[in-house]
NUDO-876038 format. One record per atom (N, C-alpha, C, CB): x, z, y; residue in three letters. Coordinates in steps of 0.1 Angstrom, whole numbers, plus 2048, in hexadecimal, padded with zeros to 3 digits. Atoms other than C-alpha are relative to their C-alpha. Glycine has a CB too. Layout:
! residues N
XZYala/...
! end
This chain:
! residues 257
80C8007FEmet/2DED6852Cmet/7F97F3801met/80080880Amet/80780D7FEphe/2C6D4E524phe/7FA7FD808phe/7F97FD7F8phe/8058047F2val/2B5D3853Fval/7F28077FAval/8007EC805val/80D7FD801pro/294D4B544pro/7F47F8802pro/7FF808806pro/80980C7FFasp/27CD2F53Dasp/7F68037F7asp/8087F17FCasp/80B7FD808thr/25BD3B533thr/7F47F67FEthr/7FA80B805thr/808809802glu/24CD1A535glu/8077F77F6glu/7FD7FA80Bglu/7FA80A80Fgly/263D0951Agly/8037F2808gly/7F27FC7F1gly/7FF8107FEthr/268CEA532thr/8137FE805thr/7F27FB811thr/7F17FE7FFser/291CF4538ser/8057FD7F3ser/80580F805ser/7F780080Cglu/2ADCE8522glu/80380D7FBglu/80D7FB803glu/7FE7F5803asp/2B9D0250Dasp/80E804806asp/7FF8017F3asp/7F37FA7F8leu/2D4D14524leu/80380F7FDleu/7FF7FF811leu/7FC7F4802leu/2E9D33520leu/80C80180Bleu/8048047F0leu/7F77FF7F7ala/2FDD4253Cala/80980C7FDala/7FA80180Cala/7F87F7803thr/31BD58538thr/80880680Dthr/8097FB7F6thr/7F87FF7F1ser/332D6A555ser/80A80C7FAser/7F5807811ser/7F27F9804gly/356D7C554gly/8077FB80Agly/8067FC7F1gly/7FA8057F6asp/36ED6B567asp/7F97F580Aasp/80B7FB7FAasp/80B80B7F8tyr/355D4D571tyr/7F18007F9tyr/8077ED800tyr/80F800804leu/331D4756Cleu/8007F27F8leu/7F380080Fleu/7FE80D809arg/32FD2D54Darg/7EF7FE7FFarg/80B8017EFarg/811803806val/30CD1C544val/8037F87F4val/7F67F580Cval/7FC80A80Etrp/30CD0D51Ftrp/7F27FA7FBtrp/80880A7F1trp/80B808809arg/2F5CF3510arg/7FE8027F3arg/8027F37FEarg/8007FC80Bile/2E7CFD4F1ile/7F87F57FAile/7FC80D7FEile/80780A807gly/2DECDF4D9gly/8027FF7F2gly/8047F5806gly/7FF800810asp/2DACD64B5asp/80F7FF7FAasp/7F87F27FBasp/7F4801803asp/2FDCCD4B6asp/80A80B803asp/8027F6804asp/7F97F67FEgly/309CEE4C1gly/7FE80580Fgly/80D7FC7FCgly/7FF7FB7F2val/311CFF4E3val/80B7FA806val/802810802val/7F78077F7his/323CEC4FEhis/80280780Ehis/7F97F1803his/8007FB7F1leu/330CF7520leu/7FB7F4808leu/80F805807leu/80880A7F7lys/31ACE453Blys/80880580Dlys/7EC801801lys/7FB8007F0ser/328CF655Dser/80980B7FDser/7F480480Eser/7F97F57FFleu/345D0C564leu/80380080Fleu/80C7FF7F6leu/8017FD7F3leu/340D1B586leu/807808807leu/7F5803803leu/7F57F67FAasn/35BD2759Aasn/8007FB811asn/8127FC7F8asn/8018017EEasn/359D2D5C3asn/80E7FE805asn/7F980F808asn/7F07FC7FAasn/381D325C6asn/8047F77F7asn/8078117FFasn/7FA80A806lys/38FD115C2lys/8117FE804lys/7F97F5805lys/7F27FF7FBasn/3B0D195D4asn/8088097FBasn/80280280Casn/7F97F2807ser/3BBD355BDser/7FF8037F3ser/7FB80D805ser/8017FB811asp/3C4D3D596asp/7F980B801asp/80E8047F7asp/8077F2804phe/3B5D5F59Ephe/7F27FF807phe/80980E807phe/8107FC7FAcys/391D685A1cys/7FC80D7FCcys/7F47F67F9cys/8057F4800ala/37FD885A6ala/7F77FF7F4ala/7FA80580Dala/80B80180Apro/36CD8F586pro/7F3803802pro/8028077F6pro/8117FD7FFleu/346D8D584leu/7FE80A7F8leu/7F67F47FDleu/8067F4806thr/335DAD57Bthr/7F27FD7FAthr/7FF80C80Cthr/80F806807ser/312D9F574ser/7FB7F3807ser/7F280D803ser/8068097FAphe/2FAD8657Bphe/7F17FE7FDphe/8077F57FFphe/80E802800asp/2D5D7D57Dasp/7FB7F3801asp/7FB80780Basp/80580F7FEtrp/2C3D5C576trp/7F1804806trp/7FE7F67F0trp/80E7FF7F9ser/2A4D5858Eser/7F47FB7F7ser/8017F780Eser/80B805807thr/284D5557Bthr/7F77FA808thr/7F980A7FAthr/80B8077F8thr/272D44597thr/8077F1803thr/7FC809810thr/7F980F7FEasn/28FD2859Dasn/8098007F9asn/8047FB80Dasn/7F780080Bleu/29FD2157Eleu/80D7F9805leu/7FA7FA7F3leu/7F38087FAala/2BAD0D591ala/80980C807ala/7FC7F280Eala/7FA7F47F8arg/2C6D315A2arg/8068097F7arg/7F5807808arg/7FB7F7805val/2DDD49594val/80A80780Aval/8057FB7F6val/7F77F77F7gly/2EED655A7gly/80680A7F8gly/7F780880Cgly/7F47F9807thr/30DD7459Fthr/80480E809thr/80E7F57FEthr/7F97F67FBser/31BD975A8ser/8138017FDser/7F780D7FAser/7F37FF803ser/343D9C5ACser/80980C806ser/8047F3805ser/7F87F47FCleu/35CDB65AFleu/8077FE80Fleu/80B8047F4leu/7FD8027F2asp/367DA55D0asp/7F680280Casp/8047F3801asp/80A7FD7F6thr/349DB35E3thr/7F47F5803thr/80880380Bthr/80980C7FEthr/335D925E2thr/7F37FF7F6thr/8097F47FDthr/809802807cys/316D875D3cys/7FD7ED803cys/7F380D803cys/80280D801thr/314D605CBthr/7F47FC7FCthr/8087FB7FBthr/809804808ile/2F6D4B5C7ile/8017F17FEile/7F5804805ile/7FE80C804trp/2FAD2B5B4trp/7F47F77FEtrp/8068017F5trp/80B80A805asp/2E6D0A5B2asp/8067FA7F2asp/7FD7F180Casp/7FB80680Dleu/2E9D0058Cleu/7FF7F4800leu/7FB8047F5leu/7FF80E800glu/2DDCDF593glu/80B7F5808glu/7F37FD804glu/7F38067F9lys/2F8CD65ADlys/80F8057FDlys/7FE80380Flys/7F47F9802glu/310CED59Eglu/80980380Bglu/8077FB7F8glu/7FB7FB7F5thr/318CF85C0thr/7FB80E805thr/7FD7F7808thr/8047F27FCval/316D1C5D1val/7F67FB80Eval/80E80B804val/80A8007F4asp/2F6D1E5E7asp/80180980Basp/7F38027FCasp/7F97F97F6ser/301D3D5F7ser/80880C7FAser/7F6805809ser/7F77F2803gln/31BD585F6gln/7FF80980Egln/8137FD7FBgln/8007F57F8leu/318D7A607leu/80B80B7FFleu/7F38067FEleu/7F97F1801ile/32DD9760Cile/7F580B800ile/80B80280Dile/80D7F8801ala/314DAE600ala/80580D7FFala/7F67FC7F3ala/7FD7F27FFhis/326DD2600his/80D800804his/7FE8087F3his/7F07FB7FEasp/344DE5609asp/8088007F5asp/80280F805asp/7F87FE80Blys/34FDE95E8lys/7FD7F67F6lys/7FF80E7FAlys/80180880Cglu/34EDD75C5glu/7EE8017FEglu/80A8077F1glu/80D805802val/32ADC85BFval/7FE8007EEval/7FF7EF808val/8007FE810tyr/320DD2598tyr/7F47FC7FAtyr/80380E7FCtyr/80B807808asp/2FDDC3593asp/7F77FA80Basp/7F780C7F6asp/8078097F7ile/2E6DAB5A3ile/7F37FC7F9ile/8087F3805ile/80D801807ala/2C1DA459Dala/7F47FA807ala/7FB80E7FDala/80B80B7F7trp/2A7D8A5A9trp/7F3809801trp/7FC7EE7F6trp/80F7F77FEgly/286D9B5B9gly/7F77F4807gly/80181080Dgly/80C80A7FDgly/276D7A5C1gly/8097F3804gly/7F580580Fgly/7F780E801pro/281D535C9pro/80B80280Dpro/7F57F0801pro/7F77FF7F6glu/294D5D5EAglu/80780C802glu/7FB7FD80Bglu/7FD7F57FDval/29BD815E5val/8098067F4val/7F3807803val/7FB7F880Bphe/2B4D965D2phe/80680D803phe/80A7F87FBphe/7FB7F27FDala/2C4DB85CFala/80E8007F9ala/7F680D7F9ala/7F5800805ser/2E5DC45C6ser/806810802ser/8067F5806ser/7FC7F47FEval/2F7DE65BFval/80F7FF7FFval/7FA80A7F7val/7F28017FFser/31ADF05C3ser/80880E7FFser/8037FA80Fser/7F57F47FDala/338E095C4ala/7FF80880Eala/80F7F97FEala/8037F87F3asp/32CE125E6asp/7F6808800asp/7FD7F880Aasp/80B7F6803gly/30FE245D7gly/7F27FC806gly/80480D806gly/80B8047F9ser/2F5E0E5E8ser/7F77F77FAser/8057FB80Cser/80680D804val/2D9DF65DDval/7FA7F980Fval/7F38047F5val/8028077F4arg/2D5DDA5F4arg/7F57F47FDarg/80E7FA807arg/809809801val/2BADC05F8val/8027F3809val/7F6806802val/7FF80B7F8phe/2BFD9E605phe/7F87F57FFphe/80C7FD7FFphe/80C8097FDasp/2A9D83612asp/8087F1803asp/7F580680Easp/7FB80E7FFleu/2BAD5D60Dleu/7FE7F780Eleu/7F97FB7F6leu/8048077F3arg/2A6D5362Carg/80580780Darg/7F0800801arg/7F97F77F5asp/2B9D6E642asp/80D8077FAasp/7F680B806asp/7F27FD808lys/2DBD6F635lys/809809805lys/8077F57FElys/7F87F97F7asp/2E8D83651asp/7FE8107FDasp/7FD7FB80Fasp/8047F1802his/2D7DA4648his/7FA8027F3his/7F580580Ahis/8047FA80Dser/2CFDBC629ser/7FB809805ser/8098037F6ser/8077F37FFthr/2BBDD8624thr/8078097F5thr/7EF7FE7FDthr/7FC7F680Bile/2CADF9614ile/7F48067FAile/80A80B805ile/8097FA807val/2AEE045FDval/80180F7FCval/7FE7F97F6val/7FC7F3806tyr/2C0E225EFtyr/80F804800tyr/7FB7FF7F2tyr/7F27FD7FEglu/2E2E335F1glu/80280E7F7glu/804803812glu/7FF7F5807ser/2F0E4C5D8ser/80080C807ser/80B8007FAser/8007F37F8pro/2EAE705E2pro/812804801pro/7F680C7F6pro/7F07FD800thr/310E755D9thr/8077F3806thr/8088047F1thr/7FA80C7F7pro/324E605F4pro/80C7F97F3pro/809807812pro/7F980A808asp/334E435E1asp/8028047F3asp/80D7FE804asp/803801811thr/328E495BFthr/7FB7F17FBthr/7F380B7FCthr/80480F803pro/326E255B0pro/7F38017FApro/80B7F87F6pro/80B807807leu/304E155A6leu/8047F57F7leu/7F57FC80Aleu/7FD80780Bleu/30AE03586leu/7F87F67FCleu/8018067F6leu/80580C805arg/2EDDF057Barg/7F280280Barg/7FD8007EDarg/80C8007F9leu/2C9DE558Dleu/7F97F97F8leu/7FF7FC80Eleu/80A809808gly/2AADD857Fgly/7F3801809gly/7FD8067EFgly/80A8017F5trp/28FDCB596trp/7F47FB7F5trp/8057F680Etrp/80C804804asn/26BDCA589asn/7FA7F4802asn/7F8808802asn/80580D7FClys/260DA8584lys/7EF800800lys/8067F67F5lys/810801803gln/239DB057Dgln/7FF80A80Egln/7F78087EDgln/8027F97F5asn/23DDC859Casn/80980180Aasn/7FC80A7FCasn/7F38007FApro/258DC15B4pro/80180A809pro/8017F3806pro/7FD7F57F7arg/253DE05C9arg/80A80A7FBarg/7F4807802arg/7FA7F7809tyr/263DF25AEtyr/80F7FA7FBtyr/7F68027F2tyr/7F1803807met/28BDF45A5met/80480A7F8met/80C7FE80Amet/7F87F4809ala/29FE0A58Dala/8107FF800ala/7FC7FF7EEala/7F38007FEthr/2C3E12592thr/80880E7F9thr/8027FE810thr/7F97F5802met/2DEE2D585met/80D802803met/7FE8027F6met/7F17FB7F9glu/2FDE3D592glu/8097FE7F2glu/800814807glu/7F57FE80Amet/31DE3A57Emet/80480E7F9met/80D7FC809met/7FE7F2807asp/321E54562asp/7F48077FFasp/80980A808asp/80A7F57FFser/2FEE62567ser/7F57FE7F5ser/7FA80180Fser/80C7FF809ser/2E3E6A550ser/7F37FC804ser/7FF80B7FDser/80C8007F9lys/2C7E61568lys/8007F2805lys/7FF80B80Alys/80480D7FCval/2B5E41570val/7F680480Cval/7F97F87F2val/8067FB7F5val/2A7E42594val/7F77F3802val/80A80580Cval/80B8097FEval/285E2D59Cval/7FD7FE80Eval/7F48057F8val/8047FF7F0leu/281E215BEleu/7F47F5803leu/80F7FB809leu/80A8087F8asp/267E115D3asp/8057FB80Casp/7F5807804asp/7F98087F3ile/274DFA5EBile/7F980280Dile/7FF7EF7FDile/8067FC7F4arg/259E03605arg/80380E804arg/7F37FE800arg/7FC7F17FBval/267E24606val/8108027FFval/7F980C7F6val/7F0800803pro/28CE2160Apro/80480F7FFpro/80A7FA80Dpro/7F87F7800ala/2A4E3B601ala/7F880C7F6ala/80580380Eala/8097F7807leu/28AE525F0leu/7FD7FB7F1leu/7F2802809leu/80780880Dpro/286E4B5C9pro/7F28077FCpro/80B8027F1pro/80E7FD803val/264E4C5BCval/8008077F2val/7F67F37FFval/7FF7F780Cala/270E5C599ala/80D7FD7FBala/7F57FE7F5ala/7F57FF806glu/28EE65586glu/7FE8037F1glu/808808808glu/80080380Fleu/291E5F560leu/80B80A7FBleu/8037EE7FBleu/7F37F9803lys/2A5E7B554lys/8008057F1lys/80380B80Alys/8017FB810lys/2A1E7E52Dlys/80C7FA7F8lys/7F07FA7F9lys/7F6806806his/2C2E6C525his/80780D7FFhis/8067F4807his/7FA7F4801arg/2DBE85518arg/8107FE805arg/7FF8077F1arg/7F38047FDala/2FBE72523ala/7FD7F280Aala/80A7FD7F1ala/7FF80A7F6ala/304E5453Cala/7F57F27FBala/8117FB801ala/80A80C804val/2E8E3753Cval/80A7F5803val/7F07FF80Aval/7F780D7FFasn/2FAE14538asn/7F87F4806asn/8077FB7F1asn/80880B7FFthr/2DCDFD53Cthr/7F2801802thr/8027F97F6thr/80F7FD800leu/2B9DF9544leu/7F87F0803leu/7FB80C80Eleu/80A80C7FEala/29CDDC544ala/7F1805800ala/8027F67F4ala/8107FE801trp/27ADDC54Ftrp/7FA7F67F9trp/7FA80180Dtrp/80780780Bala/260DCF539ala/7FD7F1809ala/7F18097F9ala/80380B7F8pro/25BDA9542pro/7F17FD803pro/8057F47F9pro/810802803his/235DAB539his/7F9809808his/7FD8047F2his/8087F57F8ser/22CDCD54Cser/806806808ser/7FA8097F9ser/7F97FB7F7ser/233DDC56Bser/80280E7FFser/7FC7FE80Bser/7FF7F1802arg/233E0055Earg/80A8037F5arg/7F28067FCarg/7F380080Aasn/24CDFC542asn/80E801804asn/8017F67F9asn/7F4801800ile/26FE03543ile/80B8047F4ile/80180680Aile/7F67FA80Bcys/28CE07528cys/80D802805cys/8027F67F3cys/7F27FD7FBthr/2ADE1A52Dthr/8048057F3thr/80280C80Ethr/7F87FB810ala/2C9E20515ala/80F802806ala/8007EF7F1ala/7F37FC7FBgly/2ECE2E516gly/8098097F5gly/7FD80880Cgly/7F57FA809asp/309E45507asp/7FA8087F7asp/80A809807asp/8067F7809asp/2F0E5D4F6asp/7FC7FA7F5asp/7F6808805asp/80380780Bala/2E9E424DFala/7F07FC7FFala/8058067F5ala/80F8047FFgln/2C3E3F4E9gln/8017F480Agln/7F680D807gln/8098097FAala/2ACE254F5ala/7F6807802ala/7FE7F57F9ala/8097FA7FEleu/292E31507leu/7F57F8808leu/80680B806leu/80980A7FBile/26FE20512ile/7F7809806ile/7FA7F57F6ile/8067F67F7trp/25EE30531trp/7F47F8802trp/80880480Etrp/8108047FBasp/239E2D53Casp/80180480Fasp/7F28097F8asp/8007FC7F3leu/239E2F561leu/7F57FE809leu/80B7FC806leu/80C8027FBser/217E30567ser/7FC80880Cser/7F88027F7ser/8037F87F4ser/217E4C580ser/80C7FF809ser/7FB80F7FDser/7F58037F9val/237E3F591val/7FD80480Eval/8047F37FEval/8038017F2ala/224E405B3ala/80180C805ala/7F37FC803ala/7FE7F27FCgln/227E645B3gln/80C803802gln/7FC80A7F9gln/7F27F97FEpro/246E6E5C5pro/80580B7FCpro/80280080Apro/7F97F3805gly/25EE865B7gly/7FD8007F0gly/7FB80F809gly/80380080Fglu/251E7E593glu/80B8007FBglu/7F97F67FBglu/7F67FE806asp/26DE87580asp/8018067F1asp/806805808asp/8007F680Bgly/265E9B560gly/7FA7F77F5gly/7F680F803gly/80480680Cmet/255E7F549met/8087FE7F5met/7FB7F6803met/7F880480Casp/25DE79528asp/7FB7F17FCasp/7FD80B7F4asp/80380D806pro/261E57518pro/7F87FC7F7pro/8097FC7FCpro/80D80280Amet/245E48506met/8077FC7F2met/7F57F2805met/7F880380Dleu/25FE3A4E9leu/80C801803leu/7FD7F47F9leu/7F27FC800ala/282E424E1ala/8047FB7F0ala/801812803ala/7F9804809tyr/29AE344C9tyr/80F8037FFtyr/7FF7F67FEtyr/7F57FC802asn/2BAE414BCasn/80A7F57F8asn/7FD80C7FAasn/7FB806808ala/2D4E274B4ala/80E8067F9ala/8017F5806ala/7F47FC807gly/2F2E3C4A8gly/80B7FF807gly/8017F97F6gly/7F48017FAala/309E334C0ala/7FF7FA810ala/80A7F57F6ala/8028017F1glu/30DE2E4E7glu/7FB7F0800glu/80F802809glu/80480D7FBile/2F7E114F3ile/8057F780Cile/7F5800802ile/7FA8047F1ser/30ADFA50Cser/7F67F6807ser/80F7F87FFser/80780B7F9gln/2EEDDF511gln/7F47FF7F9gln/8077F37FFgln/80C805806leu/2CBDD450Bleu/7FA7F5807leu/7F680B7FDleu/8068107FCgln/2B5DB5512gln/7F28027F9gln/80A7F07F7gln/80F803803trp/28CDB6513trp/7FD7F27FDtrp/7F780580Btrp/80480C7FFser/280D96506ser/7F67FB807ser/7FF7FE7F8ser/80A8067F9ala/26FD8251Eala/7F37F87F9ala/8077F780Aala/80C808805thr/25BD6C506thr/7FA8067F4thr/8057F17FDthr/8077FC80Dgln/257D834E6gln/803810806gln/8087FA7EFgln/7FD7F37F6thr/251DA44FDthr/80080D7F6thr/7F380380Fthr/8017F780Basp/24DDB84DEasp/80C8057FCasp/7F97FA7F4asp/7F27FE807trp/271DB94D7trp/80C80180Btrp/8047F37F7trp/7F47FB7FAile/290DC84E6ile/80C7FD7FAile/80080D802ile/7F3801809ala/2B3DC14DEala/80B80A806ala/8057F1800ala/7F77F47FAile/2CDDDE4E1ile/80F7FB7FCile/7FB8117F9ile/7F1800804ala/2F4DDC4DDala/80980B802ala/8077F5806ala/7F87F57FDphe/30ADF74D4phe/80E7FD7F4phe/7F58107FEphe/7F5803807gly/32EDF64C6gly/8027F17FCgly/7FF8077F6gly/7FE810803lys/332DD44B2lys/7F37FC7FClys/80C7FC7F3lys/80E804807asn/30BDD54A9asn/7F67F980Casn/7F980F7F9asn/80D8067FAleu/2EBDC34B6leu/7F78017F9leu/8007F3803leu/80A7FF806gln/2CADD04B0gln/7F67FB804gln/7FE8097FDgln/80A8057FAval/2AADC14B4val/7F280C7FCval/7FF7F07F9val/8077F3802leu/28FDDE4B7leu/7F07F8803leu/80780F80Cleu/80D804801his/269DD74B4his/7F780B80Ahis/7FB8007EEhis/8047F27F9val/257DEC4D0val/7F07FF7FAval/801801815val/
! end
């Protein structure tokens, strides 16, 4: 993930995760490692990181999720841990910022939990899988309207849209995929659009103008693209908002919306 700097004031940085969180500096002379962030100094073993999210409101903050049930908030300027929380009862699969001090995560325990760094002793469960212990794999938080989130269960063709003011009850279910959904991204410039993609080789863009109607689940996507192979990842450009990148097999394509 590139630094989400829409003002162009930050140096060109790229973050990657796997065993550790690494931050790379991109310059005219190439790409160089700037930071390797490891919170486990006393062991050769590290629990793999499953995902991370770079705060758009505080570029010095990156949050990571891990198989060891924790979420870690890093201060990139100090290259130290700001906070580490035991977030779930089981592995944490994704993390998303919702504001300067607020983030959410999803887990193998089947829950979406919201955390406020100003009150680290408590969290709020805003959704749980209808089927007990069914993992939730991915989470997207609508940056334009932080009332809304989206998530999906493991091996499910359905995307669930949540209103955090109404915990536990989805406000919409997007059901037009024909195989498991792997990835999703809210439009960075619009509160009502979301893109989803999965094993049916489809990337679908939805207009959720009517999302405020509880139980709305029969809607059709406004745009569809077939990649011809299972789509594993997508990104919606924050600076060039009419472009979406998708990854499938050994390929990457950039789509014009």
